[in-house]
C-alpha positions as a printed Julia matrix, in Angstrom:
130×3 Matrix{Float64}:
 45.54  33.73   84.69
 42.06  33.35   86.1
 40.04  36.71   85.01
 36.82  37.28   87.3
 36.31  41.02   86.45
 33.33  39.96   83.76
 31.33  43.61   84.93
 32.39  45.57   81.58
 33.12  42.6    79.23
 32.98  39.0    78.74
 35.05  36.49   76.59
 32.58  35.09   74.08
 33.0   31.32   73.25
 33.66  30.1    69.79
 30.4   29.03   68.69
 28.65  32.08   69.92
 31.41  34.02   67.93
 30.76  31.67   64.53
 27.11  32.51   65.01
 27.26  35.88   65.44
 29.9   36.54   62.7
 27.54  37.01   60.14
 26.18  39.83   61.84
 28.72  41.48   62.59
 30.54  41.78   59.06
 27.91  41.31   56.38
 24.33  41.36   58.15
 24.03  44.25   60.34
 21.17  45.87   59.7
 18.77  47.94   61.95
 16.22  45.38   62.82
 13.78  48.04   63.49
 13.71  49.19   60.0
 11.38  47.88   57.34
 13.77  47.63   54.32
 15.37  44.44   53.6
 18.22  44.08   55.3
 16.4   45.55   58.6
 14.06  42.78   58.03
 16.86  40.07   58.05
 18.37  41.09   61.15
 15.05  41.19   62.45
 14.52  37.72   61.91
 17.62  36.49   63.13
 17.06  38.45   66.38
 13.56  36.75   66.6
 14.97  33.45   65.8
 17.55  33.49   68.36
 14.91  34.61   70.96
 12.74  31.29   70.07
 16.02  29.18   70.34
 16.49  30.65   73.85
 13.36  30.31   74.94
 13.07  26.8    74.26
 15.81  26.1    75.59
 15.06  27.41   78.8
 11.65  26.64   78.79
  9.98  30.05   78.44
  7.67  31.71   75.98
  9.91  33.88   73.11
  7.48  37.24   74.56
  9.52  36.67   78.01
 13.19  37.07   76.72
 14.27  40.18   76.35
 17.84  41.37   75.08
 19.42  44.46   76.18
 22.33  46.54   75.58
 24.12  46.48   79.07
 23.67  46.47   82.69
 21.51  49.91   82.97
 18.88  48.41   80.75
 18.96  45.13   82.95
 18.77  47.42   86.22
 16.19  49.38   84.71
 14.06  46.38   83.41
 14.39  44.63   86.99
 14.34  47.33   89.47
 11.91  49.83   87.68
  9.75  46.99   86.28
  9.17  45.14   89.42
  8.67  48.67   91.01
  5.85  49.61   88.48
  4.14  46.49   87.9
  1.91  47.21   90.58
  2.48  43.76   92.22
  2.97  45.66   95.5
  2.03  49.57   96.42
  4.95  49.4    98.76
  7.78  47.4    99.05
 11.31  47.34  100.38
 14.5   47.33   98.21
 18.05  46.39  100.07
 21.42  46.79   97.95
 24.88  47.25   98.15
 26.73  50.7    97.96
 29.18  48.74   95.17
 26.29  48.25   92.88
 26.32  49.25   89.46
 25.79  53.11   89.48
 22.72  52.19   87.01
 20.99  49.93   89.67
 21.6   52.56   92.35
 20.05  55.45   90.27
 16.68  53.09   89.29
 16.41  51.95   93.43
 16.7   55.46   94.07
 13.87  56.27   91.41
 11.96  53.34   92.5
 11.77  54.42   96.17
 11.23  58.21   95.27
  8.75  57.4    92.82
  6.86  54.07   94.17
  7.06  54.22   97.94
  9.71  51.66   98.16
 12.08  52.21  101.1
 15.91  51.45  100.17
 18.44  49.91  102.59
 21.86  50.21  101.5
 24.9   47.72  102.82
 28.3   48.93  103.18
 31.31  46.23  103.36
 33.84  46.83  105.74
 36.86  44.9   106.37
 34.84  42.25  108.69
 31.48  42.23  107.92
 28.39  43.94  106.02
 26.82  46.74  107.69
 23.3   48.07  106.73
 21.85  51.47  106.96
 18.74  53.33  105.18
């Protein structure tokens, strides 16, 4: 079987599972806490961020971890809309987009002077509507 629906869950490779196992079983402190367990969790996150940044040739401060699609949409869509890089703009998205993205695109339209175009997929083509 070839499984292609990775929208909600994705299998984890053995190396990643092994690296995460200590933090899923023994060292699961809140990284925002100031106690020792929290500081250990924070150090592990910072180490992972440093390694990932080096791997993709980025600065550690450019690496953002989040919990899923809605937070990603919030960062991407509203972050760009609120960045001030453009006073107005145009968002093009698909009606089948994740509900979090549709909400944030609508919010960007409402509060940041963005217009939105929503595409609909038909059996033979993609049509656009505003």
